[in-house]
C-alpha positions as CSV (number, residue, x, y, z in Angstrom):
1,X,3.2,-17.5,-29.0
2,X,1.1,-17.6,-25.9
3,X,-1.3,-15.0,-27.3
4,X,-1.6,-16.8,-30.7
5,X,-2.2,-20.2,-29.0
6,X,-5.0,-18.6,-26.8
7,X,-6.6,-16.9,-29.8
8,X,-6.6,-19.9,-32.1
9,X,-7.8,-22.2,-29.4
10,X,-10.8,-20.0,-28.7
11,X,-11.5,-19.1,-32.4
12,X,-11.9,-22.8,-33.2
13,X,-14.1,-23.3,-30.1
14,X,-16.4,-20.5,-31.0
15,X,-16.7,-21.6,-34.6
16,X,-17.5,-25.1,-33.6
17,X,-20.1,-23.8,-31.1
18,X,-21.8,-21.7,-33.9
19,X,-22.1,-24.8,-36.2
20,X,-23.5,-27.0,-33.4
21,X,-26.0,-24.3,-32.3
22,X,-27.2,-23.7,-35.9
23,X,-27.7,-27.5,-36.3
24,X,-29.5,-27.8,-33.0
25,X,-31.9,-25.0,-33.8
26,X,-32.6,-26.3,-37.3
27,X,-33.3,-29.8,-36.0
28,X,-35.4,-28.6,-33.1
29,X,-37.5,-26.4,-35.4
30,X,-38.0,-29.3,-37.8
31,X,-39.4,-31.5,-35.0
32,X,-41.2,-28.8,-33.1
33,X,-42.5,-26.2,-35.5
34,X,-43.9,-22.9,-34.2
35,X,-44.6,-23.3,-30.5
36,X,-46.3,-26.7,-30.5
37,X,-43.8,-28.3,-28.2
38,X,-42.5,-25.9,-25.6
39,X,-40.6,-28.6,-23.8
40,X,-38.2,-29.1,-26.7
41,X,-37.5,-25.4,-26.9
42,X,-37.0,-25.3,-23.1
43,X,-34.4,-28.1,-23.5
44,X,-32.4,-25.8,-25.9
45,X,-32.2,-23.2,-23.1
46,X,-31.3,-25.8,-20.5
47,X,-28.6,-27.2,-22.8
48,X,-26.7,-23.9,-22.5
49,X,-27.9,-22.9,-18.9
50,X,-29.7,-19.9,-20.4
51,X,-33.2,-20.1,-18.8
52,X,-32.6,-17.0,-16.6
53,X,-31.0,-14.9,-19.3
54,X,-33.9,-15.7,-21.7
55,X,-36.5,-14.9,-19.0
56,X,-35.0,-11.5,-18.6
57,X,-35.4,-10.6,-22.3
58,X,-38.6,-12.4,-23.3
59,X,-42.0,-12.8,-21.7
60,X,-43.0,-16.0,-23.6
61,X,-41.3,-19.3,-24.4
62,X,-41.8,-19.9,-28.1
63,X,-39.9,-21.0,-31.1
64,X,-39.7,-17.5,-32.5
65,X,-38.3,-16.0,-29.3
66,X,-35.8,-18.8,-28.7
67,X,-34.5,-18.6,-32.2
68,X,-34.2,-14.8,-32.1
69,X,-32.4,-15.2,-28.7
70,X,-29.9,-17.6,-30.1
71,X,-29.5,-16.4,-33.7
72,X,-28.8,-12.6,-33.8
73,X,-29.4,-11.3,-30.3
74,X,-26.1,-9.4,-29.8
75,X,-26.9,-8.8,-26.1
76,X,-26.8,-12.5,-25.5
77,X,-23.3,-13.9,-25.1
78,X,-24.2,-17.4,-26.3
79,X,-26.0,-16.3,-29.5
80,X,-24.6,-17.3,-32.9
81,X,-23.9,-13.6,-33.6
82,X,-22.0,-13.1,-30.3
83,X,-19.9,-16.3,-30.8
84,X,-19.0,-15.1,-34.4
85,X,-18.1,-11.7,-33.0
86,X,-15.7,-13.4,-30.5
87,X,-14.3,-15.7,-33.1
88,X,-13.6,-12.6,-35.3
89,X,-12.0,-10.8,-32.4
90,X,-9.6,-13.7,-31.9
91,X,-9.0,-14.0,-35.7
92,X,-8.0,-10.3,-35.8
93,X,-5.1,-11.2,-33.4
94,X,-4.1,-14.0,-35.8
95,X,-3.8,-12.2,-39.0
96,X,-0.1,-13.1,-39.1
97,X,-1.0,-16.8,-38.7
98,X,-4.2,-17.5,-40.6
99,X,-4.7,-17.2,-44.3
100,X,-6.6,-14.4,-46.1
101,X,-9.2,-17.0,-47.2
102,X,-10.0,-17.9,-43.6
103,X,-10.3,-14.2,-42.7
104,X,-12.6,-13.4,-45.7
105,X,-14.9,-16.4,-45.1
106,X,-15.2,-15.6,-41.4
107,X,-16.1,-12.0,-42.2
108,X,-18.6,-13.1,-44.8
109,X,-20.3,-15.4,-42.3
110,X,-20.3,-12.8,-39.5
111,X,-21.8,-10.1,-41.8
112,X,-24.5,-12.4,-43.1
113,X,-25.6,-13.2,-39.5
114,X,-25.4,-9.6,-38.4
115,X,-27.7,-8.6,-41.2
116,X,-30.3,-11.1,-39.9
117,X,-30.7,-9.0,-36.7
118,X,-32.0,-6.1,-38.9
119,X,-35.0,-8.0,-40.3
120,X,-37.6,-10.5,-39.2
121,X,-37.2,-14.0,-40.6
122,X,-40.4,-15.7,-41.9
123,X,-40.9,-19.2,-40.4
124,X,-40.8,-20.8,-43.9
125,X,-37.3,-19.2,-44.5
126,X,-35.8,-20.3,-41.2
127,X,-34.6,-23.7,-42.3
128,X,-32.8,-22.1,-45.3
129,X,-31.2,-19.5,-43.0
130,X,-29.9,-22.0,-40.5
131,X,-28.7,-24.4,-43.3
132,X,-26.8,-21.5,-44.9
133,X,-25.1,-20.8,-41.6
134,X,-24.1,-24.4,-41.3
135,X,-22.8,-24.6,-44.8
136,X,-20.7,-21.4,-44.3
137,X,-19.3,-22.9,-41.1
138,X,-18.4,-26.0,-42.9
139,X,-16.7,-24.0,-45.7
140,X,-14.7,-22.2,-43.1
141,X,-13.7,-25.5,-41.5
142,X,-12.6,-26.8,-44.8
143,X,-10.6,-23.7,-45.6
144,X,-8.9,-23.8,-42.2
145,X,-8.1,-27.5,-42.3
146,X,-6.9,-27.2,-45.8
147,X,-4.7,-24.2,-45.3
148,X,-3.5,-23.9,-41.7
149,X,0.2,-24.6,-41.3
150,X,0.8,-27.8,-39.2
151,X,2.8,-26.2,-36.4
152,X,1.8,-25.5,-32.8
153,X,-1.0,-23.3,-33.9
154,X,-2.7,-26.2,-35.7
155,X,-2.6,-28.4,-32.7
156,X,-4.1,-25.8,-30.4
157,X,-6.8,-25.3,-33.1
158,X,-7.5,-29.0,-33.0
159,X,-7.6,-29.1,-29.2
160,X,-10.1,-26.3,-29.0
161,X,-12.3,-27.6,-31.7
162,X,-12.5,-31.2,-30.3
163,X,-13.0,-30.2,-26.7
164,X,-15.9,-28.0,-27.7
165,X,-17.4,-30.8,-29.9
166,X,-17.1,-33.4,-27.2
167,X,-18.7,-31.0,-24.7
168,X,-21.7,-30.3,-27.0
169,X,-22.2,-34.0,-27.6
170,X,-22.4,-34.8,-23.9
171,X,-24.8,-31.9,-23.4
172,X,-27.1,-33.1,-26.1
173,X,-27.2,-36.6,-24.7
174,X,-27.8,-35.3,-21.2
175,X,-30.7,-33.0,-22.1
176,X,-32.5,-35.8,-24.1
177,X,-32.1,-38.4,-21.4
178,X,-32.5,-36.1,-18.3
179,X,-35.1,-33.5,-19.4
180,X,-36.9,-35.1,-22.4
181,X,-37.2,-38.6,-21.0
182,X,-40.8,-39.6,-21.7
183,X,-43.0,-41.4,-19.3
184,X,-42.4,-45.1,-18.8
185,X,-45.3,-45.9,-21.1
186,X,-43.8,-43.7,-23.9
187,X,-40.3,-45.3,-23.8
188,X,-39.9,-47.1,-27.2
189,X,-42.8,-45.2,-28.7
190,X,-42.8,-43.3,-31.9
191,X,-42.4,-40.0,-30.0
192,X,-39.4,-41.4,-28.1
193,X,-37.8,-42.7,-31.3
194,X,-38.3,-39.3,-32.9
195,X,-36.5,-37.5,-30.1
196,X,-33.5,-39.8,-30.3
197,X,-33.6,-39.4,-34.1
198,X,-33.4,-35.6,-33.6
199,X,-30.4,-36.1,-31.3
200,X,-28.6,-38.0,-34.1
201,X,-29.6,-35.3,-36.6
202,X,-28.3,-32.6,-34.3
203,X,-24.8,-34.3,-34.3
204,X,-24.9,-35.0,-38.1
205,X,-24.8,-38.6,-37.0
206,X,-27.9,-40.3,-38.3
207,X,-26.5,-41.9,-41.4
208,X,-23.3,-43.0,-39.6
209,X,-25.5,-44.5,-36.8
210,X,-27.6,-46.4,-39.4
211,X,-24.4,-48.0,-40.8
212,X,-23.8,-49.5,-37.3
213,X,-27.4,-50.0,-36.3
214,X,-29.6,-50.4,-39.4
215,X,-32.6,-51.8,-37.7
216,X,-32.9,-50.4,-34.2
217,X,-32.9,-47.1,-32.5
218,X,-33.0,-47.0,-28.7
219,X,-31.6,-44.9,-25.8
220,X,-28.8,-47.4,-25.3
221,X,-27.7,-47.7,-28.9
222,X,-27.7,-43.9,-29.5
223,X,-26.0,-43.1,-26.2
224,X,-23.4,-45.8,-26.8
225,X,-22.8,-44.7,-30.4
226,X,-22.3,-41.0,-29.5
227,X,-20.1,-41.8,-26.5
228,X,-17.9,-44.6,-27.6
229,X,-17.8,-45.2,-31.4
230,X,-14.4,-43.8,-32.5
231,X,-15.2,-44.2,-36.1
232,X,-17.8,-41.4,-35.8
233,X,-15.9,-38.1,-35.6
234,X,-18.4,-36.4,-33.3
235,X,-18.5,-39.1,-30.7
236,X,-16.9,-38.1,-27.3
237,X,-14.3,-40.9,-27.5
238,X,-13.3,-39.8,-31.1
239,X,-13.0,-36.2,-30.0
240,X,-10.9,-36.9,-26.9
241,X,-8.7,-39.2,-28.9
242,X,-8.0,-36.4,-31.3
243,X,-7.2,-34.1,-28.4
244,X,-4.7,-36.8,-27.1
245,X,-3.1,-36.9,-30.6
246,X,-2.7,-33.1,-30.7
247,X,-1.3,-32.9,-27.1
248,X,1.2,-35.6,-27.9
249,X,2.4,-33.7,-31.0
250,X,2.8,-30.6,-28.9
251,X,4.8,-32.5,-26.4
252,X,7.0,-34.5,-28.8
253,X,7.8,-31.8,-31.4
254,X,7.3,-28.5,-29.6
255,X,8.8,-29.3,-26.2
256,X,6.2,-27.2,-24.4
257,X,6.7,-27.1,-20.6
258,X,4.0,-28.7,-18.4
259,X,2.4,-30.6,-21.3
260,X,2.8,-33.9,-19.4
261,X,0.3,-32.7,-16.8
262,X,-2.3,-31.9,-19.4
263,X,-1.7,-35.2,-21.2
264,X,-2.3,-37.0,-17.9
265,X,-5.6,-35.3,-17.4
266,X,-6.7,-36.2,-21.0
267,X,-5.5,-39.8,-20.6
268,X,-7.6,-40.1,-17.4
269,X,-10.7,-39.0,-19.4
270,X,-9.8,-41.5,-22.2
271,X,-9.7,-44.2,-19.5
272,X,-13.2,-43.2,-18.4
273,X,-14.3,-43.5,-22.0
274,X,-13.1,-47.1,-22.3
275,X,-16.1,-48.9,-23.6
276,X,-18.2,-50.5,-20.9
277,X,-21.7,-51.8,-21.5
278,X,-23.9,-48.7,-22.0
279,X,-26.7,-50.5,-20.2
280,X,-24.5,-50.6,-17.1
281,X,-23.8,-46.8,-17.4
282,X,-27.5,-46.1,-17.8
283,X,-28.4,-48.2,-14.8
284,X,-25.7,-46.5,-12.7
285,X,-26.8,-43.0,-13.9
286,X,-26.1,-41.6,-17.4
287,X,-26.6,-38.1,-16.1
288,X,-23.9,-38.5,-13.5
289,X,-21.6,-40.1,-16.0
290,X,-22.0,-37.3,-18.5
291,X,-21.7,-34.7,-15.8
292,X,-18.3,-36.1,-14.8
293,X,-17.1,-36.0,-18.5
294,X,-18.1,-32.4,-18.8
295,X,-16.2,-31.6,-15.6
296,X,-13.2,-33.4,-17.0
297,X,-13.3,-31.4,-20.2
298,X,-13.5,-28.2,-18.2
299,X,-10.5,-29.2,-16.2
300,X,-8.5,-30.0,-19.3
301,X,-9.4,-26.7,-20.9
302,X,-8.7,-24.8,-17.6
303,X,-5.3,-26.4,-17.3
304,X,-4.4,-25.6,-20.9
305,X,-5.4,-22.0,-20.3
306,X,-3.5,-21.6,-17.0
307,X,-0.3,-23.2,-18.3
308,X,0.0,-21.9,-21.8
309,X,-2.2,-18.8,-22.3
């Protein structure tokens, strides 16, 4: 049970990471083709704390090198190929739990990305390659969510997926606000709006955002939406609410020991995410607020690992 819970938790985290990374690379390339805006590509490295690892492998910061680094560089632990390899390793341990369809789709995705490392990708083909990876990830998610039995394994799958998604959303917001913040004169400009537009695109949230804010796009509206709007499934509040649901199910129906302590940590994070004016959070320090959320997520994941895995 413990090994299965560990493997399904991390399998879902790695698969969520792959989809998020493919979307981020696709959006960044769309807004910063070739190497015209090195700052945007630097932000992708900063998002994952990979500046040092990248500098050891590549002499020049460019779109081509960053994409190669994150797409199919099997020596880099945060690349899409490396994450798929780790998801597959965990899935191997779960063959008695997951369906044949999940296993086949994961292998198909892994082999298609591994094949990319054996050839160069033309710039005009990159969008199609990244879109295909995203589609295959979404197919895998659909197969898993449509076929996984709703026992303890399902709830650990949900917890891993939603913690990873919440973490990635906070990092995207932090990088935009902390590293890509334009000059005072540029705030509210077309460039500033385009960067916030790219953040929404990277979370698949643009159309949902426009349902709530049809006429305006600003740092406060985007940050508030991605942090607090529980109707948007990739907002931090929505993700942590789903984690709360899964933990409660494990506590009520599976009678797992020590679950109360983990639930208390998650409830404390939910309290932090009670909607307060986003302008107040920005004034007090959005970076510090997001940093604390990330630390809370790490603490929840760490407690789950130490108590159950």
